C-alpha positions, 0 to 999 in steps of 0.5 A: 745028527748028534752034536756035542758041546761041553759047557764050561764054568762062566768066566767073570768079565772084569774091568778092562781099564788097565788095558784101555778096554771096557771089559776083559776076562782072565783065562782066555789063553786056554781057549785059543784054538778051541772050537765051539760056541760062546755066550756073553751073558748076565747071571742071576743066581743060577739063571743065565740070560744071554746077551750075545751068542757066537761061534768060533774056531778059536774061542779065546781068540774070538773073545779077545777080538770082541774085547778089543774091537766091539765097543758097541757090544761091550758098552751094551753089556755094561749098560744091561740090567743088573747081574754078573756079566760073564763069558761062557765058552762051550767046546765042540768035539766033532765026531768022525766025519763032522765038519767043525765049521758047519756044526758050530754054525748049526749050534750057534743058530739053535742057541740064538733061536732058543734064546729069542724064544725065551 
């Protein structure tokens, strides 16, 4: 089975004080109703260090849920080692006959296994 994820440029996490949140990210509206996988990560130069990997049928909506409701996750990102804090979305484009929900679950699982092995 071939699964296709198109990774997009990292989006910087910025101070969310204005919204009474720990972090926010600009440009997430364009990710509403876009299925795929995503990472909250640290970046040093060109290296990416995943802190959290997830899947969603609406990447933008899911990211906002994290910002608004996942204080523990956002605090752990803030306390993580030095490096730029980023959100990296990956859009899933299904091929005919592929189930979006099942496929993004497979990709999420593979990314988590890979990150743990690193």
